[in-house]
Structure formats: structure tokens, C-alpha cells
N, C-alpha and C positions, 0 to 999 in steps of 0.2 A: 503494499498498499502506500508509494511512495510519489504519488503525485506534484508537479509543479507549482507552487504560487505564483501568479504575476511580476513580477521585479516591480520594486518600486516606482511611485515617480520620477524619484530622482534620487540617484544611484549613491547609495553609502554614504551618503548625506542627511547630519542631523542640522540642528536648527541652531542657532546662531548662539544659543545659550550652552550650550557648551564651548567651551571656550579654549585656543590654544595653550591656555597657562593650567588648565588639566589633563595635559598629556603623560604628567609624573603621578597619575592620581596614584595607584597604587602603593605610592610612598608614604607614611604616617606623620600627619598633622605638624608639622613644626611649636604649633600653640593650640591653646581652646581656643582662640581668637579666627586662626585656621578652619580648624573643626567646626562650627558655628556656621563659617561662612559655606565652608562645602556644605553643612545639611540646609543654610536657607539654601542656595544653589538646587538641590534636588527640591525641596516646597517650591518653588520657584518653577524648576522645570516643570513638574507636574502641574500645578497653575494653569501654568501656560497650554502644557499639552494635552491635556488630560477633561476631557470635558467631562465629567464623571466627576473628578476630585470638586472644580469646579461649582458644580451643587450640590454634593455635599457640604463645600464647606460654605455655600447661601445655607443651607436647609438649618444648619450647625447653627451659625448668626441669627436666622429665626428664632429657631427655639430656642435660643437663650436671650434672646429681645424678648421672645412674647411671654416667660420668663420671669421677666424682671415688671415686666410693663403687669404682669398680674399677680407679682407679689407674693408671687409663691417662698418658700422657704428658705433660706440658705443651701443645705443640705441637699435640697429636690433639685438647689438650680446645679450642684455640683458633678447631680448623680446624670441631669444631663449633656453637663458639661464634659461627664468625665465618655460619658455610652459615645459621643461627638468625635469627642477626640480620636476613642478605639475605631471609627468609618472612618475620620481621617486619615489616621496610622495605616489599618491593615488600606485604606488605596494605596500610597504610598509605597506600604510593598507590595502590593498589587502591579503596581508602575514597573519596580523594579524585576520583578519579575517575567512580566513578561517580557522588556529588555533585555534581560539574561538569556532565557530561551528564544529570543529571536539572533540575539548574537549567536548563539552555541548553534540552532539550527540555519541557519543565513539560507531563510527566505525560499525554505524547501515543508514539505509536510512532514512529522511525523507523531504518533497517534501520544507520546508521553509527550510531546511539545505538550499537545494540545490537550492531556492531562493536570501539566503543571499550572499551565496558565487555565482553565479551567475552575478546575479546585481554585487557585488565585482569589477568579474572580470572587466563586462561592462563599472566599469567605468573605470579602465585602460583603455578599448579601445579606447571609447569615448576621453579622454584623451592622448592618444596617436596619435588616425586619425588628434586632431586639430595641436596637436606641427610636424606632418607632413607636414598638410597643413600650419602652420608658414616657418618653416624652407624653406619645394619646396617655397615658394610665396619670401622666404627674399635673399636665397640659386641659385633659378634655375639662373636668368637673372644674377648677374655678371659672373655664371656659365660658361654657354654660351654667353654670350660676353668671356671670356678668349679661351674655347674650339673654338670658331668661330677664333678670331686673328690668329692663334695659322697653320691656314687653311688657 
């Protein structure tokens, strides 16, 4: 089962977010500031290239803003923030897994590559569903009370 996938429109070109200075990225960062800079580069890359990361980030911001607006307790806001952060972290890991798999299989189909990508995406889906359940459980009751009190 070795079907070829059509080559990308721009052969082996990453977006300009990956700069020349990252050629030696295999080396250990020289200090903590550089480590944070590399971490921010990964977040920035995901934000600019991954539609789902932007969607999850928007929903996370909306859930936290709604929590504050509804005057939820601090621990409830923290639970929503933690579950939302987990979704974002798993989306970053999903992007890393997909990139690594693409690097490894070099634009050809492989069943194990499909499994790796599907499982990473499944992890994001599970975390997003749990975050939705948590947010619904904590946000819906005060939201319903607010809506009903205005009618």
C-alpha cells in the first residue's frame, strides 16, 4: 500500500517563520531567554499556520472572558483555563507530530504515518471535548440564570 501523494506546491519550502538562525536548532539553547524565544517561535508558527490552533485559542479566550463576565469563582475560572491550556498544548504537540511524520515519510503514504497523525489529532479532539464538557458544566447554569432574569 504505497500510493504517492502529490508534491507540495512549493517544494521543501517552509514558511518564513522558520529562519536561517534555526539551522543549529539541534544544539542546546545557550540560556533560558533563548529557550523561551524558541518556545515562542513554536507557538507563533502554530498560530500562523494552523487554523485549528487559532480556533482553539479563540474559544479559550471566549470561555475565560465569559467566566469573568459571569463572575465565576476563581477555582472555576482556573479549571476552565487549565482545560483550555491542555487543548492548546496538545494542538502544539499535534503540529509537532505532523511535521515530524511529514519529514520522515517525505510526502509518501505510509500506514504508520497515518496512524501517528490520526492518534495525535484524536488526542486533541478528546481534550477539546473534555474542555467543552467542563466549560458547559461551569458556564451554562449561570448563563441560563442571567438570560432568564432578563425575560
